[in-house]
N, C-alpha and C positions, 0 to 999 in steps of 0.2 A: 341335403343330407340329411339335416336334420328332422325335414319334414318326412322322408323314406323312413327312418326309425321309429319316430311316432307312428307311422300309417303299419309298418310289421308289426310294432308294441300291441298296439291296437286289435290289427286279425290276433295275434296271439292269444289275447283277453276273449276275442271270442269266439274263438276255441274251445278254451279251457271249458267256459262257462257254457256252451253248449252242450261239450261231452259229459260235463256235471249233468245239466238238465235229462241227457239221456239215461244216464246212471240211474239217477235216482228213478224217473218212468221206468227204467230197467228192472228195478232191482224186483226185489219178489216181497209182496205184502206182507203184513203181521197181524194174525196167527193165522197161521195154515193148517195148524190141525188141531185138536182137540189140548185143553189146557188143564193139568194135573194140578186140583188144591187141595192139601193137606190140611189136617184137622188132627192136633195132638193128644185127644180124648177119645174115648169110644162111642157111639152113635146113640145119640137123644139128648148127648148133657147140650147148657145153654151155648157154646160156640156152635155147636150143629144146627141148631134151632136158628141162630142168626143168618147163618149161611144157605138155610133150606129158605126163609123169608125172602133172599133176594135173588138166588139163583137163579132161576128161570131167565128175569130182566136181563140180568148179569151177563150170562151165556148169550142174549137174541142180542146185546149191544155188540159183543166181542166177535159177534157170526163162528162160533165156533162150540162143538159140546165143552161144558166145562164139570170135569168130573172129579169128584170128592173123594177120596181117599181117606182112611185113619190110622193112625201112628202114634197109639198111645203110649203113655211110660214118662216115670219122674214129672209129674204136673205139668207136663208138655214142652219138656227139657228133649227126650229124646227126637220127636218131632222138630225143633229147632236145630237141633242138628244138625238133620238130614239136608232140611232146608239151604242149612247157610254153606253145605257142600256141594250144593248141587249147580248145576250149569245156569249162570246167570241169563237165558236166554226168553225167561219170561212164561214159557211154557210150566215150572215148578215154581208155586207160590204159598202160600199158608196164610188162613185166616188165624189170629190169635191175639190173645192181651196184648198189649204190648208193654206190660210190666214182666211177662215172661218172659222175652227177650230182651229184658235190659235189666230191671232190681233183679229178677231172681237168679240170674243166671249167676249172681255174686254170693248167691249161698249152697250151690252145686256144685260137683266136680265136672267140672268143662272148660275148653280151654277157648270157648267164644265168647262173644260180648256181643255188644248193642251196633257196634262196627260191623260187625259180618254178615248186617242184612240192607236191604233196600227199603224203608217206607215208603210204600206206596200210598197208604190213604186208609187212616184209622176213620170208622165211619157211626159207632156207637160208643157211648161211657157203658160204665157199670153202675148199679144201684147199690152204692154204700149205705150201709144205716148203724144206728145202733136203737136195740129194741130191747123194749122187757114184753113182759106178760100183761094181757089185758087187766088185771085187777092187780097191778102195782102200786103200790104206796106212791110214787112218785108219777107226777104228772108233768114235769118237765125237767128237761137233763142237768139246769140248775136247783133243782130240789134234789137229784139224785147226789149231787157235787155236794152242798150243805149235810146229806146224810152221812156220805162217804169222811168228810171233815170230821165227824165226833163217833163213827164206828165202824167197824171193820166192812170192808166190803168188796164185792168181784165182778169182772166181769170175763165172758169168753171171747176165744177169738179164733177163726177158722185157719190157726198155724199160728205159730211162734215169731215168723219176720214177715210176715203178711201186711202189705202197707197199709191198712186199716189199724194192724196193731201200733205200727211205729206211730202214727198220726195219736192213735188214742193214749200210749205213752206223752207224746209230747204234752196232749193234753194233761193227763196226771201230774206232769210236773211242773206246769205251767199253774197250772190249779194248788198245789204244793201238796199234795195228798198222800199221806205216810202209809195208812192202812190199808191200800188198795189191792188187791191180789189179783190175778193173770190167771186165767184158766183155758191154757191152749188144748183145741180140738183139732181132730184130723182132716175135716171139713165145715163148710156152712151147713149143711143137714145135719152132722151130728149136735149142732148147736141149739137146735129148736126144742128140742127132748127136754135139757135142762135147765131154760129160759122159762119156758112154759111149765114144769114143774118147780122152779122157784130154786132152784140149786145155784142159779148163779145170776146176781141181780140184772147184768144187762149181756148183749148178746150182738157179738159185731157180725154184723150178715152180708150177705153179697146177692140177693135177689131173691132169692129161694123163701125169703118171708113176704112177699109182695099180699099171695094168696092169702095168709093167714092174717095180715091187716087188715085188707078188705072184706074179709070175714069176721071179725072183731076178737078175734084172738089175739093179737096182738100190737104193740102198739110203738110206733117211732116215736123214739127223746131228740134226734139229734139224728141230720142226714149228712152224709160226706158226699155224696154224687147223686146221679140218677133225680127219678122225682117221687116224690112222699107218697104212696100206697093208701095212706091213713082216710079214712071219712071226712076228714077236717085240716087238710094238709097246710091250710096257712098258719096253725097254733104249731108248726114243726119248724125249727129253725133251720138253715143250712148252716156247715161248718166255718163259712167265712161270716153271715150274719153272725153266732157265737162270740165265735173268734176274730175280728176283724186284720188281727196282728198276724194269723198265720203265716207262717213264710211261704210264700211260692212255692218253694220247690217239694213241700209238705203237700199245697194244694195237687199239684202236677201226680203227685205218686196217686192220688184217690180220682183223680181226673184222666188219668192215662184210660186210653180209649181199646176198643177190641176193631181191628181191622186188619188189611191185608199188608204182606210184607214178603220180600223174596230174598235169594241169595246179593250179597253185594256186585258190585259192579253192573246192574242191567242195565240197558242202554235208556237213555232219557225217552225216545220215545215209544218204546213198550211199556215202559212206566206209565208215562202221560196215558197211553192208548187203555191203560188197563183202570188208571184213577179215573178218567173220561166216563169208562164202561160202567164203574162204581160208583160214580157219583149219582147218572143216569137213575142206576137200578134201587138206590138207598132211597133216591126222592120221588118214588113212585106210592101212590097211597097206601095199598098191600103192603109194604113193608115201613110204613110211616105207622098204619096200623098195629102192626104188629108191634113195635116200640112202644107205642099205648098203652096195650094190653100189660105188657112186661114194665112198665112205668120206666124204661132207657131214653136217655137224651139223644139226638139225633147231633153227633159233633162236624163240623165242616172243616176244624180248623188244624186236623193234624195229618199235614201233608210233607213227601218231600224233604228239604235241608229243615224244613221249619219242627217237623218231628222228632226227630234227629235232635236238635237243639234241646225240644223239651223232656225227651227221655234220656236225653245226659245230662239232662237237670235234677231228675228224679232219681236218675241213677248215683252221681254224686253225691247228694242229700242220703240216699241210704248206704252207699258204702262210707258215709261218715256217722252215720246211727250205727252200722254195724259193728264198727272201728270203739265208738261210745261204750256200747254192750259186751267187748270182748267177743265176739264171736270169729271164729276160726274154720274156714271151707277147709272139712276132711277129705 
């Protein structure tokens, strides 16, 4: 009787396995229709340029058209809210700086958080740096620090609560500088004229300085992330070289990449397919040349659960900073 029972159980297991295989083989492949890729800024911006550099290969790898749509507003938050509420079937995704859907959400009136997203794959970093005009008297960042110990000094930021400004605030406190004033602007482009005109000592920039440094009109004193665009990059220290004790959470703020995300709850096989196709696209020579020209790094270690963990670390540190400075969300 025991042998008969074992035989019956064996047959049932075989039937279950075979039916599962048939079901898997007969299931619909993915994707079967065009994918909508959203960008939270108008056409022609930095994120749009990034997408255009990999779009053709990405679409080819997926086997369906990838249609780019624009949904600007509130510094990318309007688009983020739209994506967070979309159906998590992989057909609605966005290209965005991961800082927008993690840290920045703490400063705007929205119910969504980084937990409302699926992190597919971050693939390129930002170029964050501290720059001065070419003929500025400080040849190094240390020289500016010593100057700021003795005289009133200024620096401009592309927004009061940007990740660069948080890191710079940490540097100012670490150095014990008392007479330094921060001058906020509406964005990175608005910083260029004041720093070149000598109205502010330093500018914390995010990529728009690259051609000006290459053209000899600006100089980099400290590099937060990305590649140094100056003629002699070896002379420019990175944040972690100048300040080895900089907390990992602050480093995560400025190293947080641009990448693909989707709504929370996307099936793992779909996420893997998107990441695999994107990885192929960003490793093509054409995309690497784009990164080289724009002095952006290729990022390969921000995926899935690991990306979520890093985003949480940066967000928690940012939340602590906002509490420290008394910020209240309106």
